[in-house]
C-alpha positions, 0 to 999 in steps of 0.5 A: 431515483428508480427507473420507474420515476425517470420514465414517468418524469420523461413522459410528463415532460414530453407531454408538456413539450407536444402541447407547447409545440401545438399552441405554437403551430409547430408541432410538425417541426418538434412533434417527432423528436419529443415523441421518441421513446424515453432513454433507457435506464438499467438496473445498475444505473437506477441502483447507483442513482438511488444511493445519492445522498444516503446517510448512515447512523454516525453522520456518514453522508454519500455526497455523490454518485455517478454511474460510469458506462465506459471507463474513467480517467482520474489523474493518471489512472485510467479505469476500464469497465461499467461501475457505480462510483460512490463518494462519501464522507464518514464522521465517526467523531466531531473532528473526523471527516474521512473521505472514501470512494467505493466502485461497484462493478455492474451486476453482470461484472461483479465477482461477488467479493469486496476489496479494500485498497490501502495508500501509501506515505501519510497520504491525504488522497484516494489511491485510484491506482490501487482501486483500478485493478480490484475493480477490473478483476470484478471486486467492489473496490474501496479506498480512503483518504486516511481522514485528512487531505494533504497539502501537496504545496508543501516540499514533502507533499503526501508525507506532510502533516500539518493537518495533525496539528491540533486534531487528535481525532484526525490523527487516530483516523489516520492510524487506524480508524479510517480503514475500519469505519470506511470498510463498514460503510462500504459494505453497507453501500454494497448491500444496498446496491446488490441486495446482498453482502460480499461472499469474501472480503480482502484488503490489499496494501503496501507501505502505509497500506501494508501498515494499515492492512496489519492494523486491520488484522490485529485490531479488527479481525472481522473486517476481512477474510484475507489480507495482502500486506506489502512492505508493512510499516507495522512498527510506524513510530520506529520506522519514523525514527529510522527515517530520521536516523537514515537522514542524519549523514547527508543533514550533517554533510551533503557530501555523504550520500551522492548519486556517485557514491551511492552508484559506486557502492552498489556496483561493488556490492552487486559484484561481490554478492551477485553470485552467492546464489549460484546465478549471476543476474544483477540481483543480490538474492539474499542480502543476509549473506552479503557481508561487504564492507564499504571501508574497502572502498575508502579513498587512499591518500592521494586518490579521489576518484572511484572511491569513497570518502570517510563521510560516505563510508560512515554514511553507508555504515550508519544506514546498514547498522540500523537505528539505535539508542546510545546503549546500542539497543535496536529501534529499527533494523538496518537496511540491506546490501542492494538497497542503495539506489533508493537512498537518494533523493530520499535521505537527502534534501530539506525535508529528507526521510519521508513521513518521518520529517513531520510526524514528530514535529506535528503529529506527536510533539504538536510543535512545528518548531521541533528540530528534527536535526537534533533528534535524540534517539534516547530521550525523544524516542522515548517521549514519542512512545509515551506520549498520549493522544486521547488517553492512548500512547502513541506507540499503541495507537500507531503500532501493529501488534504481532498478536494475530490470534483473533484473526487466525481463529476466525479463519483469516489468511495473511500474506506479507511480501517485502522487497529485499532491496527496499530503501524506504522500510527495511526488509528485515522489519518484515522478518522480525514481525513474522518472528514475532508472530511465530513466538506468540503462536508458539511454532512455525507450523501453527503460523504457516497455517494462516500466514505467508511471508514472501521476500522478493530478491532485488525489489525495492519499496513496493515495486522497482529495482532490478529483480523480478517483481511483477506479481499483482498487488502494488507490483502491477498486473501480472503476465498471467492471471492465475494464483500462480502469478498473482499474489491477490489470486493466491490469497483468494484461493487460500481463503476460498479453497484452502490451497496454501500458496507454496510459491508465487512467480515474479516476472520482469515484463517489457513490451508485453513479454516476460524476459525473466521469471523467478519464484517467491518462496514462503519464508524461510525458504529460498529460491535455489537454481536447479543447475539446468536450463535458462536461469531466467526461467522460474521453472528451473528454480526450487524453493528450499531451505537456506 
């Protein structure tokens, strides 16, 4: 409904009201109210209302629109600003039902760009917390529910995958199609609302969102001009096996991973490796240089305090060593020293390991009775890789390829970041991806022309941990809104102006002030203290070769 229609309708209603009042002899009592000026409908409100009920060729339907004038609170997310909230469902197949939202700032607040936002885990829900910073920075923001709705009443919540049983098309939607289809339709919605398309399009996501970011880059290189992929689970099938691997010790012996044993192990590692970079700050700067042996903490005969039991030593060694077949060949890299604080409750409890617990039972083997506790990392992993869904192998459906040539050739830019203390997706996995991309590109120089990898000392999965970690994207609003402190702005500057990010400053922010900052350096460089000035100030560090 446009503005002229609204005003015309208001006038007709007013005329009827005046006549009724006159007939009742009460014109003096009500006439002043009904003759007041009609409500002012802005161009943005009218454009928003006009989108309601719109359909697209594949059956996609806009189910509702609402113009938000003074911000909105959805669950725990409070959004500022004036925007058009569009809720839609995409149906690329008969079994698809991809829910997605598009938030369009009023024309006066739009920066001319579009940002797709990824979610985490196996979530069947909209990532409002990711849409918020995008919208408030002036972007049109879009996020999907990945093509399904999670049953949050189940023990593993957003990681549950009962929805996959008997629904092959929903599995494909979850793996890669939902983001692509929603991206195309969100851009159509944007075009209808503003009358023009976006000048640039970016995708930002961490964890599953990082996985989807790399699926976009490798499968649909034309969807986005730039991508920020945090802690990407790019080889998803392998990661799911790793989650089962890391859960084995506590499933076999509940005392193998206890809060006390994990705290003792982490304290010993920090004490042994913290100062390797020349700065004692409670952070293991580069875990690859930390060679601590957990066996040195094993209880001696007659002692049982401040030491680890044999099963606790074995559990740590198991997780550090990585997921392997019986012949020793690697399925997924090991987890780094410093990641220990996140091991519990992630790898303990009745449904440990995140998405891996349901992935093989429901999504791959379609067998709710499959027992993860008996997972065979030879036979079952191979069977999972080779299983087919709609004629594609599971590995083809879920694993992003390191072949990014099409994305590079069209001018795309990619920034990957990963916390060195990540407990959910090994930090070494992103280094493996970078190395594979470089091998296909033929040189580091060629890779660095379109891709940057930033390793974040002390950061856990997407956020959290003892290290400086506030730099935008999944880590929260940075203390300074510029390309030197915000990784999304760094991407925008690279895409728009051709300026490669030489570093991004990460900060520890408490009560609105910065207590520590550190430069994040493009891999393989590391931040090294210059030897003078405060070691809590990023200005006193340089990015150097390790």
